[in-house]
N, C-alpha and C positions, 0 to 999 in steps of 0.2 A: 652427444646428441646434437642433431641438426634441426633447426626450426625453420618453417617456411610460411610466408604470408602471401596469399593471393586471393583472387576473386573466387567466390563460391557459387555464384549464380550464373545461368547461361548468358552467352554473349551473342548478339545477332548483328551481322552487317546490314541486314534488310529490315532493320528496326523501323524505318520510316514508313514501312507499309503495314506495320502492326504495332503501333504504339501502346495499344491496350495491354500487350504482354509485359510491358514495363510499368505501366501506370493504370491502376484500376479506375481512376477518375474518368477515363476516356470510354468506359463502358455506356453504350447507348448515346454516344456523342454524334453519331451520324443518324440520318433519317431512314436507315435500313439495317437490317440484320446482316452480320457477316461471319462466316466460318473460315478458318484458315488452318492450313497444315504447313509446318515448316520443318525442314531437315538441314542440319549443319555438320559438316565434317571438317574438324579443325586440325591443322598441322598434319596434312596428308603426307604419308611417308615415314612418320615417326611411330614407333610401336606404342600401342596403348593410348593414342591421342584421343582427345575428347570428341564425342559424337552426341549430338543433341537433337531430339525430336519433340516437337510441341504441337498441340492442338488447341485452338481458341475458338470461342463463340461468344458473341456479345450483340446486344440490340437494345432498342429503346422501348420502354413500357408505354403503350399507346395512351394518349390523352394525359400523360403525366410527365413531369420534368425529371424522370429517372431512368436509369438504365441497369441492366443486369448482364452477367456474363460468366463464363467459366474457362478454366484452363487446366490442361493436363500436360505435364512434360516429363521426359526421361533424359537425364544427363549422365552419361557413363565415361569413365576414364580408366581403362583397364580393369583393375580389381574394385574400383570404387564406382558406385552407382547411386544416384540421387533421383528419386521419383516423387512427383508432387502432384496433388489434385486440389483445385481451389474453385470457389464460388465467389462472385464479385457483385457489389452493388455500388451505384453512383447516383449522386444528386446533382442536378444542373440548375444553377441560379442564373437567370437572365439579368444582366446588368445594363444592357442598352440594346440598340436595334441590332448591332452586329457583334456584340460581345457577351461572354457569359463565363461564369466561374463554376468549375466542377470539383466535386469532393468524391473520392471513392475509396472502398475498402475491399481487399481480397482476403478471404479467410479460408484455410484448408489444412492439409497435413502433409508432411514430408517423411518419406521413408529413405533412410541412408543405409547402404549396405557395403560390406567389405568381403570379397570373396578371397579367402586366405589361400586357396589353391593356386591363385594367380600371382602370388607375391613370393619373391625369392629373397631370403635373408642372408646377410653376409655372416651371421653367426646363428647358431642353433637357438631357437626361442623355446624356452621350457613352459611358458604359461598359456600357450595357445591350445585350447581344448576343442574349439569348433573350427569347421571348415568355412562357416559363413556367419558373420556378425551383422545385426540389424538393429536399427534404432529408429523408432517412429515417434514424431513429435508434432504438435500443432504449429501453425505458421500463419503469418498475416503480413499484408502489405498495405500502406496508406498512401494515398496520392492526392495532389492538387493539380488543377490545370486551368489556366486562364486563355481563353480562345478569343481573339478579335478578328476583325475582317482580314487583315493582312499579316498579322503576326500572332504568336503564341508563346506561352512560357509555362512549364510545369515542373513539378518535383515529386519524387516517390521515395519512400524509405521501406525496404523489405526486410524479411526475417526479423520482425519487430520483437519477437520474444527472446531472442538471443539464447535459444535452447542449447543445452549441453548435449554432446554427441556421446551417448552412453554405449559404447560398443562392448567393452568388457572391463573387468577389474584388473586388467594387467597393464603392462607398460605402454600400451597403445594410447590409453586415456587417463594418464596419471595427472595431468595438468588441467584442472576444471576451468582455468581462465582461457586457455588457448583453444581447447577442443570444443568450440561452440559454433553455432550458426550465427555469424556476425551480421549485423545490419549493413546493407549497402545503400548508399544515397546516390539517386540519379537526378540530375538537374538538366532540363532540356529547354531550348529557346530556338525560335526560328521564324521564318517569314514565308508568305505566298504571294506571287505576283504573276500577272499576265504579261509575258514579254512581247507578244504579238497576238494577232488573231489566231485562236486555237492552239496557242503555245503557252503552257503554264510552267512556272519555275518555282521550286520549293528548295529552301536551304534550312539547315539546322545544325545546331552545336549541342553536344551532350557532354557533361562532366560527370565522371563516376568516381566515387570514393568508398573505400572499405577500410576497416580497422587495420592499422599498421602498414598498409600499402599505399604507395603514392598516388596522386590524383591521375586520372586518365581522361584525355579529352579526345573527342571525335568530331570532325567537321564534314558534313555531307551536303551534296547538292544534286538535284534531279531536274531534269527537263522532260516534260510530257507534251506530245503532239497529238492533238485532237481527241485528248482523253483515251488514247488507244496505245500508242507506242511511247515508251519511256526509257531513259538511260541516265546514268549518273555515276558518281564517284565519291569516295570518302577517305579521309586520313585519320588514322587512329594512332595516337602517341604510343611509343613503346611496343608497337606490334606491327601494323600492316597498312597497306594502301588497298582499298577494295574498289573494284569496277563492277557495276551491276546494270542490268537491262531487263526489260520485261514487256508484256503485251497484255492488254485488257480488251475483252470481247464484250461489246455492247454494255459497258459498265457493270457487267455481272460477274464474269469469270476472269480472274487475273493470274498470270503466271510470271514468276521472276527468278532470276539467277544472279548470283554474285561470285566473284573470285577474289580472294584476298592474296596479295603479293606480300609475303612476309619479309620484313627488313630487320627484324630483331635478330639476337644471336641464334634463334631457332632456325634461321633461314638455311643454315648449312645442311641440316637434315630434313627440312620440310619443303613440300611442294605446294605450300600455301593452304588455303581453306576453300571449300566449295559450300555454297548454301543455296537452297531452292525453296520456293514456296508456291502454294496453290491456294487461292481464296475464291469463295463464292459469296456474292452479295444477293439478297432477296428481300422482298417486301412481304411482311406476314399477312397483309391483306390481299396480296396478289393471287389470282386464280391460275396463273401461269406456273 
């Protein structure tokens, strides 16, 4: 028997442009509504490599220090598919003129599926009676976020319930300790500065931890000119270096692309990773 320990939740190179997907405390943190679509193609060139699609929407409740949001994602890896639907609520507590503390909760359900027709066994398996196994469980994420004028720090803990993955009563799920949705800890910190007139700089560091797997760190930096054109890079330990760029039209419509250059042992068969996003920002009171 071979056991493996790895991250169970989606990974994004363009997380700087949709931090709400990681931390529900950011729901309604901006003074406008934002909808975003993100697609990521991991380890291109490797059979059954992960493909992730995400849709998010969040905004502020008018006249109240609160935010709301929602997220839908589908993460597939060959025979394995994870589909999640969530609703989020956040409360923002103003601590000073330029600082506030936010607390948020994401609640939803996860459907985990295994398509047995896509799995090839080295030995004949006698206990598989179905071609598709599914497990549906409740899920939640809790987040905290402190935002000041030039720096920020936050943390989130997802898959809070640590639900068991009940696929079947056979050898696939005999160990009730290992076959669970393990909680993932994400810690983020960073800063924002104006380097020059109409030139903004943003840098962040993310630390990720999941049960029985080593810590993963990611350092990212982005430069934006005139709130329109931006470019940056990130370094992710044990994985890849990502280069990204994008364009924002009138502070309303944004498009971004990133390319991961894999340097781990998977680089021999992988052509890196591609990720794109499209977001729309709008004011709920606007007539346009």
